[in-house]
C-alpha positions as CSV (number, residue, x, y, z in Angstrom):
1,M,-144.3,-20.8,-61.0
2,I,-147.5,-22.7,-62.3
3,D,-148.9,-22.5,-65.8
4,M,-152.0,-20.2,-65.8
5,K,-153.5,-22.6,-68.3
6,A,-153.5,-25.4,-65.7
7,I,-155.0,-23.4,-63.0
8,R,-157.9,-22.4,-65.4
9,E,-158.5,-25.9,-66.4
10,N,-158.6,-27.2,-62.7
11,P,-158.6,-24.5,-60.2
12,D,-159.9,-26.9,-57.4
13,R,-156.7,-29.1,-57.8
14,F,-154.6,-26.1,-56.9
15,K,-157.0,-25.1,-54.0
16,T,-156.5,-28.5,-52.6
17,A,-152.6,-28.4,-53.1
18,A,-152.6,-25.1,-51.1
19,R,-154.6,-26.5,-48.4
20,N,-152.8,-29.7,-48.1
21,K,-149.4,-27.9,-48.2
22,R,-150.7,-25.3,-45.6
23,I,-149.6,-22.5,-47.9
24,H,-151.9,-19.4,-48.3
25,C,-153.0,-18.8,-51.9
26,D,-156.3,-17.3,-53.2
27,I,-156.9,-19.2,-56.5
28,D,-160.0,-17.2,-57.1
29,A,-158.2,-14.0,-56.8
30,V,-155.6,-15.4,-59.4
31,C,-158.2,-16.4,-61.8
32,A,-159.9,-13.1,-61.4
33,L,-156.8,-11.3,-62.3
34,D,-156.3,-13.4,-65.2
35,D,-159.8,-12.6,-66.3
36,K,-159.1,-8.9,-66.0
37,R,-155.8,-9.3,-68.0
38,R,-157.7,-11.0,-70.7
39,S,-160.4,-8.5,-70.8
40,L,-158.1,-5.6,-71.1
41,Q,-156.0,-7.3,-73.8
42,T,-159.3,-8.0,-75.8
43,E,-160.4,-4.4,-75.6
44,M,-156.9,-3.2,-76.6
45,D,-157.0,-5.6,-79.5
46,Q,-160.3,-4.4,-80.7
47,I,-159.5,-0.7,-80.5
48,K,-156.2,-1.2,-82.3
49,H,-157.9,-3.1,-85.0
50,R,-160.5,-0.4,-85.4
51,Q,-157.8,2.3,-85.3
52,N,-156.2,0.7,-88.2
53,E,-159.3,0.5,-90.2
54,I,-160.0,4.3,-89.5
55,S,-156.5,5.2,-90.4
56,D,-156.9,3.6,-93.8
57,Q,-160.2,5.5,-94.2
58,I,-158.5,8.9,-93.5
59,A,-155.9,8.2,-96.0
60,H,-158.5,7.6,-98.8
61,Y,-160.4,10.7,-97.6
62,R,-157.3,12.9,-98.1
63,N,-156.1,11.5,-101.2
64,P,-157.7,13.1,-104.3
65,K,-156.3,10.3,-106.4
66,S,-157.8,7.4,-104.4
67,R,-160.6,5.6,-105.9
68,Y,-162.7,6.2,-102.9
69,F,-162.2,10.1,-103.2
70,Q,-163.1,10.0,-106.7
71,Q,-166.2,7.8,-106.2
72,A,-167.4,10.2,-103.4
73,L,-167.0,13.1,-105.7
74,A,-169.0,11.4,-108.4
75,S,-171.8,10.8,-106.0
76,G,-172.3,14.5,-105.2
77,R,-170.3,14.9,-102.1
78,T,-167.9,17.9,-101.9
79,E,-164.3,18.1,-101.0
80,A,-165.1,20.2,-97.9
81,E,-167.6,17.4,-96.9
82,L,-164.8,14.7,-97.1
83,K,-162.2,16.9,-95.3
84,A,-164.7,17.5,-92.5
85,E,-165.2,13.8,-92.1
86,A,-161.6,13.0,-92.2
87,D,-161.1,15.5,-89.4
88,Q,-163.8,13.6,-87.4
89,F,-162.0,10.3,-87.9
90,V,-158.6,12.0,-86.8
91,Q,-160.4,12.9,-83.7
92,Q,-161.5,9.4,-83.0
93,V,-158.1,8.0,-83.7
94,S,-156.8,10.5,-81.1
95,E,-159.3,9.5,-78.5
96,M,-158.6,5.8,-79.3
97,K,-154.8,6.4,-78.8
98,A,-155.6,7.8,-75.4
99,R,-157.8,5.0,-74.4
100,V,-155.3,2.4,-75.5
101,K,-152.5,4.3,-73.5
102,Q,-154.9,4.0,-70.4
103,L,-155.6,0.3,-71.1
104,E,-151.9,-0.5,-71.4
105,S,-151.0,1.0,-68.1
106,E,-154.0,-1.0,-66.4
107,H,-152.8,-4.1,-68.4
108,R,-149.2,-3.7,-67.2
109,Q,-150.3,-3.3,-63.5
110,T,-152.7,-6.2,-63.9
111,C,-149.9,-8.5,-65.3
112,E,-147.7,-7.4,-62.5
113,Q,-150.3,-8.3,-59.9
114,L,-150.9,-11.6,-61.6
115,D,-147.2,-12.5,-61.8
116,A,-147.0,-11.9,-58.0
117,A,-150.0,-13.9,-57.2
118,L,-148.8,-16.8,-59.6
119,L,-145.6,-16.8,-57.2
120,T,-147.9,-17.9,-54.3
121,V,-149.5,-20.7,-56.1
122,A,-148.5,-24.3,-54.6
123,Q,-147.3,-27.2,-56.8
124,P,-149.7,-30.1,-56.4
125,A,-148.1,-33.0,-54.7
126,A,-147.8,-36.4,-56.3
127,D,-150.6,-38.8,-55.5
128,E,-148.2,-41.1,-53.7
129,V,-147.5,-38.3,-51.1
130,P,-149.1,-38.8,-47.7
131,I,-151.5,-36.2,-46.6
132,G,-150.4,-34.8,-43.2
133,K,-150.1,-31.6,-41.3
134,D,-146.3,-31.5,-40.5
135,E,-143.1,-33.6,-40.1
136,T,-144.6,-35.8,-37.4
137,E,-146.8,-37.4,-40.1
138,N,-144.1,-38.1,-42.5
139,V,-144.2,-41.9,-43.3
140,E,-141.2,-44.1,-42.9
141,I,-140.2,-46.1,-46.0
142,R,-137.3,-48.2,-44.8
143,R,-134.7,-48.5,-42.0
144,V,-130.9,-49.2,-42.8
145,G,-128.2,-50.3,-40.5
146,E,-128.1,-51.2,-36.9
147,I,-128.6,-48.7,-34.3
148,P,-125.6,-49.1,-32.0
149,K,-125.8,-50.7,-28.5
150,F,-123.1,-49.1,-26.2
151,D,-121.7,-51.2,-23.2
152,F,-120.7,-47.9,-21.7
153,E,-122.1,-44.4,-21.1
154,P,-121.9,-42.7,-24.6
155,Q,-121.0,-38.9,-24.7
156,D,-122.8,-36.4,-26.9
157,H,-120.8,-34.9,-29.8
158,V,-120.1,-31.6,-28.1
159,T,-118.6,-33.4,-25.0
160,L,-116.6,-35.8,-27.0
161,M,-115.4,-33.2,-29.8
162,T,-114.6,-30.6,-27.1
163,R,-112.5,-33.0,-25.1
164,L,-110.6,-34.2,-28.2
165,G,-109.9,-30.7,-29.2
166,M,-112.2,-30.9,-32.4
167,L,-114.5,-28.5,-31.5
168,D,-114.9,-24.9,-29.8
169,V,-118.4,-23.6,-29.5
170,D,-117.6,-21.0,-26.9
171,R,-115.3,-19.1,-29.1
172,G,-117.5,-19.6,-32.2
173,V,-120.2,-17.8,-30.2
174,K,-117.7,-15.1,-29.3
175,L,-116.8,-14.5,-33.0
176,A,-120.2,-14.7,-34.6
177,G,-122.9,-15.1,-31.9
178,T,-125.2,-17.9,-31.2
179,R,-125.5,-21.0,-33.4
180,N,-121.8,-20.7,-34.3
181,Y,-118.8,-22.8,-33.9
182,V,-115.1,-23.5,-34.6
183,L,-113.9,-26.7,-35.8
184,R,-110.1,-27.5,-34.8
185,G,-107.7,-30.0,-35.6
186,D,-109.2,-33.4,-36.3
187,G,-112.7,-31.8,-36.2
188,S,-111.8,-29.6,-39.2
189,A,-110.0,-32.7,-40.9
190,L,-113.0,-34.8,-40.4
191,H,-115.3,-32.2,-41.8
192,Q,-113.2,-31.9,-44.9
193,A,-112.7,-35.6,-45.2
194,V,-116.6,-36.1,-45.4
195,L,-116.9,-33.4,-48.0
196,R,-114.1,-34.9,-50.2
197,L,-115.4,-38.4,-50.1
198,A,-118.9,-37.5,-51.1
199,L,-117.6,-35.0,-53.8
200,E,-115.4,-37.5,-55.3
201,M,-118.0,-40.2,-55.2
202,M,-120.4,-38.0,-57.2
203,V,-117.8,-37.1,-59.8
204,R,-117.2,-40.9,-60.2
205,R,-121.0,-41.2,-61.1
206,G,-120.8,-38.8,-63.8
207,F,-121.8,-35.6,-62.1
208,V,-119.9,-32.4,-63.2
209,Q,-118.1,-30.7,-60.4
210,M,-118.9,-27.1,-60.0
211,T,-117.6,-24.2,-58.0
212,V,-120.5,-21.6,-57.8
213,P,-121.2,-18.3,-56.4
214,V,-122.9,-18.4,-52.7
215,L,-124.0,-14.7,-53.1
216,V,-126.6,-14.5,-55.8
217,R,-129.1,-12.0,-57.4
218,D,-132.5,-12.1,-55.7
219,A,-133.9,-13.2,-59.0
220,M,-132.2,-16.6,-58.7
221,M,-133.9,-17.1,-55.3
222,V,-137.3,-16.3,-56.7
223,G,-136.4,-18.5,-59.7
224,T,-135.7,-21.6,-57.6
225,G,-138.7,-20.8,-55.3
226,Y,-137.0,-19.5,-52.1
227,F,-138.6,-16.2,-52.6
228,P,-141.1,-14.8,-52.0
229,G,-141.8,-16.5,-48.5
230,G,-138.1,-17.5,-47.6
231,E,-136.9,-14.0,-47.0
232,E,-136.5,-14.2,-43.2
233,Q,-134.4,-17.5,-43.5
234,A,-131.9,-15.8,-45.9
235,Y,-129.2,-13.3,-45.1
236,R,-130.0,-10.6,-47.3
237,C,-127.9,-7.9,-48.9
238,E,-130.8,-5.5,-49.7
239,R,-128.7,-2.7,-51.1
240,D,-127.3,-5.1,-53.9
241,A,-130.7,-7.0,-54.3
242,M,-128.6,-10.2,-53.5
243,S,-128.7,-12.9,-50.9
244,L,-126.4,-15.6,-49.4
245,V,-127.6,-19.0,-50.4
246,G,-128.6,-21.8,-48.1
247,T,-127.8,-24.3,-50.5
248,A,-125.8,-24.6,-53.7
249,E,-129.2,-25.9,-55.3
250,V,-129.9,-22.2,-56.2
251,P,-126.8,-21.4,-58.4
252,L,-126.7,-25.1,-59.8
253,T,-130.4,-25.0,-60.8
254,A,-130.3,-21.3,-62.0
255,Y,-127.0,-22.0,-64.0
256,H,-129.0,-22.4,-67.4
257,S,-131.7,-19.8,-66.6
258,D,-132.9,-18.0,-69.6
259,E,-131.5,-20.7,-71.9
260,I,-132.8,-23.1,-74.4
261,L,-130.8,-26.3,-74.4
262,T,-131.1,-29.1,-76.9
263,E,-132.8,-32.4,-75.8
264,D,-129.6,-34.4,-76.4
265,E,-127.7,-32.2,-74.0
266,L,-130.0,-33.5,-71.2
267,P,-129.8,-34.6,-68.4
268,K,-127.3,-32.2,-66.9
269,K,-126.0,-33.6,-63.8
270,Y,-124.2,-31.2,-61.4
271,V,-122.6,-31.3,-58.0
272,A,-121.1,-28.6,-56.0
273,C,-119.4,-28.2,-52.6
274,S,-120.3,-24.8,-51.0
275,T,-120.6,-22.9,-47.8
276,C,-124.3,-22.4,-46.9
277,F,-126.0,-19.7,-44.7
278,R,-129.3,-20.0,-42.8
279,R,-130.6,-17.5,-40.4
280,E,-132.8,-20.2,-38.6
281,A,-135.4,-17.4,-38.1
282,G,-138.3,-18.8,-36.0
283,A,-136.1,-21.5,-34.5
284,A,-135.4,-19.8,-31.2
285,G,-135.1,-22.2,-28.4
286,K,-135.1,-25.1,-30.9
287,D,-132.2,-27.5,-31.3
288,T,-129.8,-24.9,-29.7
289,Y,-127.4,-27.4,-28.4
290,G,-124.4,-28.5,-30.4
291,L,-124.1,-28.6,-34.2
292,Y,-127.5,-29.6,-35.3
293,R,-129.1,-26.2,-36.2
294,I,-126.5,-23.8,-37.0
295,H,-126.1,-20.6,-39.2
296,L,-123.1,-21.8,-41.3
297,F,-122.4,-25.0,-42.8
298,D,-120.8,-26.8,-45.9
299,K,-122.8,-28.9,-48.1
300,V,-122.3,-31.1,-51.2
301,E,-125.3,-30.8,-53.3
302,Q,-126.4,-32.8,-56.5
303,V,-128.8,-31.2,-59.1
304,I,-130.3,-32.8,-62.2
305,V,-132.0,-30.8,-65.0
306,C,-133.9,-33.4,-67.3
307,R,-136.3,-33.5,-70.1
308,N,-140.1,-32.8,-69.3
309,D,-141.1,-36.4,-68.5
310,E,-142.6,-37.5,-65.3
311,E,-141.2,-41.2,-65.4
312,V,-137.7,-39.7,-66.2
313,S,-138.0,-37.4,-63.2
314,R,-138.9,-40.3,-61.1
315,K,-136.2,-42.4,-62.2
316,H,-133.6,-39.4,-61.4
317,H,-135.4,-38.9,-58.1
318,A,-134.5,-42.6,-57.2
319,E,-131.0,-42.0,-58.4
320,I,-130.2,-39.0,-56.3
321,L,-131.6,-40.7,-53.2
322,H,-129.7,-43.8,-53.9
323,N,-126.5,-41.6,-54.1
324,A,-127.0,-40.0,-50.7
325,E,-127.7,-43.5,-49.1
326,D,-124.5,-44.9,-50.7
327,V,-122.6,-42.1,-48.8
328,L,-124.1,-42.9,-45.6
329,A,-123.4,-46.6,-46.2
330,A,-119.7,-45.8,-46.8
331,L,-119.8,-43.7,-43.4
332,E,-121.4,-46.8,-41.8
333,L,-124.2,-45.0,-40.4
334,P,-127.7,-46.2,-39.6
335,Y,-130.6,-44.3,-41.1
336,H,-134.1,-44.3,-42.3
337,V,-135.8,-42.8,-45.5
338,V,-139.2,-41.0,-45.0
339,N,-141.9,-40.0,-47.5
340,V,-142.5,-36.4,-46.6
341,C,-146.2,-35.6,-46.1
342,T,-147.9,-32.6,-47.7
343,G,-147.7,-30.4,-44.6
344,D,-144.0,-30.7,-44.6
345,L,-143.4,-30.0,-48.5
346,G,-142.4,-26.9,-49.9
347,Q,-144.3,-24.6,-52.3
348,G,-142.6,-26.2,-55.4
349,Q,-141.9,-29.9,-54.4
350,V,-143.9,-32.5,-56.0
351,Q,-142.3,-35.2,-53.7
352,K,-139.6,-35.3,-51.1
353,F,-137.7,-38.0,-49.5
354,D,-135.8,-37.1,-46.4
355,I,-133.1,-39.2,-45.0
356,E,-132.8,-39.1,-41.1
357,T,-129.4,-40.5,-39.7
358,W,-129.2,-41.8,-36.4
359,M,-128.0,-39.5,-33.5
360,P,-127.5,-41.2,-30.3
361,S,-127.5,-38.0,-28.2
362,R,-131.0,-37.1,-29.7
363,G,-132.4,-40.5,-28.9
364,G,-133.5,-40.8,-32.5
365,Y,-133.1,-40.1,-36.1
366,G,-132.2,-36.5,-37.2
367,E,-132.7,-35.1,-40.8
368,T,-129.5,-35.1,-42.8
369,H,-130.7,-35.2,-46.5
370,S,-133.8,-33.9,-48.6
371,A,-134.1,-35.3,-52.0
372,S,-136.8,-33.3,-54.0
373,R,-138.3,-33.3,-57.5
374,F,-140.1,-30.1,-58.8
375,Y,-141.3,-31.1,-62.4
376,E,-141.3,-27.6,-64.3
377,F,-142.0,-25.5,-61.3
378,Q,-138.5,-24.0,-60.9
379,A,-137.8,-24.2,-64.7
380,R,-140.9,-21.9,-65.6
381,R,-139.4,-19.3,-63.2
382,L,-136.1,-19.3,-64.4
383,K,-137.1,-19.7,-68.1
384,L,-134.9,-22.9,-68.3
385,R,-136.1,-24.7,-71.5
386,Y,-134.9,-27.1,-74.1
387,R,-136.0,-28.1,-77.6
388,D,-137.3,-31.5,-78.0
389,A,-137.0,-33.7,-81.1
390,N,-139.9,-32.1,-82.8
391,R,-138.4,-28.7,-82.5
392,N,-140.8,-27.8,-79.7
393,T,-139.6,-25.5,-76.8
394,R,-140.6,-27.1,-73.5
395,F,-139.6,-26.4,-69.9
396,C,-137.1,-28.7,-68.2
397,H,-137.6,-30.6,-65.0
398,T,-135.4,-30.2,-62.0
399,L,-134.4,-32.3,-59.0
400,N,-131.9,-31.8,-56.1
401,N,-130.8,-33.7,-53.0
402,T,-127.9,-33.3,-50.4
403,V,-125.1,-35.6,-51.0
404,I,-123.6,-34.7,-47.5
405,A,-124.0,-31.7,-45.2
406,S,-121.4,-31.0,-42.4
407,P,-120.9,-30.5,-39.6
408,R,-124.4,-31.7,-39.0
409,I,-123.4,-35.2,-40.2
410,L,-120.4,-35.1,-37.7
411,I,-123.1,-35.5,-34.8
412,A,-123.9,-38.9,-36.1
413,L,-120.3,-39.8,-37.2
414,V,-118.7,-39.2,-33.9
415,E,-121.4,-40.3,-31.7
416,N,-122.1,-43.7,-33.5
417,H,-118.4,-44.5,-33.9
418,Q,-117.2,-43.5,-30.4
419,T,-115.4,-46.0,-28.3
420,A,-115.5,-47.0,-24.7
421,D,-112.1,-45.2,-24.0
422,G,-113.4,-41.9,-25.4
423,R,-112.1,-42.1,-28.9
424,I,-113.6,-42.0,-32.3
425,R,-113.2,-44.8,-34.9
426,I,-112.6,-43.5,-38.4
427,P,-114.8,-45.5,-41.0
428,E,-112.6,-47.2,-43.4
429,A,-113.9,-45.3,-46.4
430,L,-112.7,-41.9,-44.8
431,R,-109.1,-43.2,-43.6
432,P,-107.5,-42.3,-47.1
433,Y,-108.8,-38.6,-46.3
434,M,-107.6,-38.7,-42.8
435,G,-103.8,-39.8,-43.7
436,G,-104.6,-43.5,-43.2
437,R,-105.6,-43.1,-39.6
438,E,-108.0,-45.4,-38.1
439,I,-108.7,-43.6,-34.8
440,I,-109.2,-40.1,-33.6
441,G,-107.9,-39.5,-29.9
442,G,-104.9,-40.8,-28.0
443,A,-102.1,-43.0,-29.2
């Protein structure tokens, strides 16, 4: 959520942000609701102030021992006149109370409308984010690793893994419908090995390992910016107002919601391996082959909660990106990093770097990681705060990035490391998690 004060100070900045991110938001309507809220609050305050003044007068008019009462009698006014005037004041107060009640109702409704409107406001992107309409205009920053040149006809991951007994798509579809699968034998072992490697690497780097709920209250989805707007992508449990998460980012980031931390507690660095669920609504006919776009997967996610400092956030952004790149280096996979353009950014993201790993069967790079920083966008929604050295309460900054997501990464892993005889070479870093084996398939 965006600070209303920031919107009032520079509404054009937020109109530009919405336009560049291709997010519909009526900033003028937001400001109009805020004007109405302020006007109603001002009128309520004025009436209540006048109401208090009149109440004091009534007390004086009805107390024969008060100085005012005695002065009024001394000036020639009668007790009957004072009583009649007090009765008029009582009627005024009654009318004021009725008006305040009406204003409170209007104010409450206006605040609710304003809060809903604020949830549609886009976070402005950083200056270094390229302006663009969609993922085709993302800008490559660097390429790492050599793209393999095969002296044989390479197989795609489905053909290769199915033949080696690692994957069963047909029975996965039978069990759960399209975009589902079953990993078997070495396929399941390789999947678990990748996750364990990534998780242990992060723990060694000081991240606290967490096991978190994957079914969360909808308030947590709103707090992290997935709702409103992302409901169609989530598996909802409407009866319970809960949703299955598409990433452990949600429970990890929301872990300290409604809390005030101390500055010396920051940064908080968390990592979790969780099952993730995505409906892939609107993706009909897109990437339907194999393991690229599926409904269920496992992911190791890293989240950092830090103090409200843009330079600190940038340093942590570089850190989480580096962590993911180190995992890919350990897996001996070629990849490139792209600076995601405005049209491909989410509502709350200030900047995002995607890592796309080379996938021979796709003839190009496929997205495997997204590293994002949000500044205080998520923290405001979650009421995630800290008390700084001056005892001032401030909103935290939040960041997140994939460490590894599987089985999508298995596409790159098995295709890049396949051999001419149809087997799969296991990268050295994974061998301790695969019983010391160097190869999958055959003797």
